[in-house]
C-alpha positions in Angstrom: 61.0 28.7 -39.9 63.1 31.4 -37.6 63.4 31.0 -34.5 64.8 34.2 -32.5 66.1 34.5 -29.0 65.8 37.4 -27.3 67.0 39.0 -23.9 69.7 40.3 -22.1 73.2 38.8 -21.3 73.3 35.9 -18.8 69.8 35.6 -19.1 70.3 32.1 -20.7 70.1 32.6 -24.5 73.1 31.1 -25.9 72.3 27.6 -23.6 68.6 27.4 -24.5 68.8 28.6 -28.5 72.0 26.3 -28.7 70.4 23.8 -27.1 67.3 24.3 -29.6 69.5 24.6 -32.6 70.6 21.2 -32.4 67.2 19.3 -31.2 66.2 20.8 -35.0 69.1 20.1 -36.7 68.7 24.2 -37.2 71.2 26.3 -38.9 72.6 28.7 -35.3 73.2 32.2 -35.8 74.7 33.9 -32.8 75.2 37.8 -33.2 78.1 37.8 -30.9 79.5 35.5 -32.8 79.6 37.7 -35.5 80.5 40.9 -33.9 83.3 39.8 -32.5 84.3 38.5 -35.8 84.1 42.0 -36.8 85.9 43.7 -34.3 89.0 41.0 -34.9 89.1 42.5 -38.4 88.6 45.9 -37.6 89.7 46.7 -33.6 88.7 50.4 -33.7 85.3 49.9 -35.8 82.0 51.3 -34.1 80.2 47.6 -34.5 76.4 49.6 -34.3 73.6 47.3 -35.9 76.3 45.6 -38.1 76.2 42.1 -36.8 72.8 42.2 -36.4 73.0 43.3 -40.3 75.2 40.7 -41.3 72.8 38.0 -39.4 69.9 39.0 -41.0 71.7 38.3 -44.8 73.1 34.7 -43.5 69.6 33.9 -42.1 67.7 34.9 -45.3 70.2 33.6 -47.5 69.1 29.8 -45.6 65.6 30.6 -44.8 65.5 30.9 -48.5 67.4 27.3 -48.8 64.8 25.9 -46.8 66.6 26.0 -43.9 65.5 26.4 -40.2 67.6 28.9 -38.9 67.8 29.6 -34.7 69.1 33.2 -34.1 70.6 34.5 -30.5 71.1 37.5 -29.8 69.8 40.7 -27.4 67.5 42.0 -30.4 67.2 45.4 -27.6 65.5 47.5 -29.9 62.5 47.7 -32.0 64.2 48.1 -35.3 66.4 44.9 -34.8 63.1 43.2 -33.9 61.8 44.4 -37.2 64.4 43.6 -39.4 64.0 40.0 -38.4 59.7 40.2 -39.0 61.3 41.8 -42.4 63.3 38.9 -43.1 60.8 36.6 -42.1 57.8 38.5 -44.2 60.7 38.3 -47.4 61.2 34.2 -47.2 57.9 33.6 -46.2 59.1 32.1 -42.9 57.5 31.2 -39.4 58.7 33.6 -37.2 58.9 32.7 -33.4 59.9 35.2 -30.9 61.4 34.2 -27.9 62.3 36.4 -25.1 64.8 34.7 -22.6 64.3 36.4 -18.8 65.8 35.3 -15.6 63.4 37.0 -13.1 65.6 36.2 -10.0 67.8 39.7 -9.9 70.8 38.1 -8.0 70.6 34.9 -10.0 70.5 37.1 -13.3 74.0 39.1 -11.6 75.4 35.1 -10.0 75.5 34.2 -13.4 76.8 37.7 -15.0 79.6 37.7 -13.0 81.1 34.0 -13.1 80.7 33.4 -16.7 83.4 32.7 -19.2 84.1 34.0 -22.3 83.3 31.8 -24.6 84.1 33.3 -28.2 87.9 33.8 -28.6 88.5 37.5 -28.0 85.1 38.3 -26.5 85.1 40.0 -22.9 81.3 39.6 -21.6 79.6 42.5 -20.4 79.7 43.3 -16.8 76.8 43.1 -14.3 76.9 47.4 -14.3 76.9 47.4 -18.4 74.0 44.4 -18.2 72.4 46.8 -16.1 72.8 49.4 -18.3 71.8 48.3 -21.4 69.4 49.7 -23.4 66.2 46.9 -23.5 63.1 48.6 -25.2 59.6 47.2 -24.1 57.7 44.9 -26.7 55.3 46.1 -28.8 54.3 42.7 -29.9 52.9 39.2 -27.9 56.2 36.0 -27.9 56.8 33.4 -26.2 58.8 34.7 -22.5 60.8 31.7 -20.5 61.9 32.9 -17.7 65.2 31.0 -16.6 65.3 31.6 -12.9 64.2 28.7 -11.6 64.4 25.5 -13.1 66.3 23.3 -15.2 67.9 24.4 -19.1 66.3 21.5 -20.2 63.1 22.5 -19.0 63.3 25.5 -20.8 64.8 24.0 -24.3 61.6 21.4 -23.8 59.1 24.7 -23.3 60.4 26.0 -26.8 60.2 22.9 -28.4 56.8 22.2 -26.9 55.6 26.2 -28.5 57.3 25.3 -31.5 55.6 22.1 -32.2 52.2 23.3 -31.5 52.2 25.6 -34.1 50.6 24.6 -37.1 52.3 24.0 -40.4 52.8 26.7 -42.9 51.3 25.5 -46.6 
């Protein structure tokens, strides 16, 4: 199973996806961590899609081993979403796409402006950068989890309920 979390920075993706990965004993891939590692080696690089390409390859290798993989990424454009679908297709993995949103703009802004970096060398984006971030409309259904109210545990429970309600693939 490939579970891909998407959404703007500060919506709660990392909190929810990390907990879901722990509950499922799944491999956890965070694109921000991969991108920061690349930038650490090549500080002047224009990162572009490199972090996503590395994450796709690592996810695919682990899915081929039969592992469940949870991905934490903004996943803002059609091309990045299509790449995850292609990974799932090549490995015959069930793909679950989850968009994490925070519908309360003031709460979202508060989270963005008060969070601290949890990846060495990484600087979280400013509110202005989050608002200006390119984030395309989705072209297909996905599970939408709104973290504006309710606890992180309730968001995790909603995701786990969705995962457990799906029929097992043969």
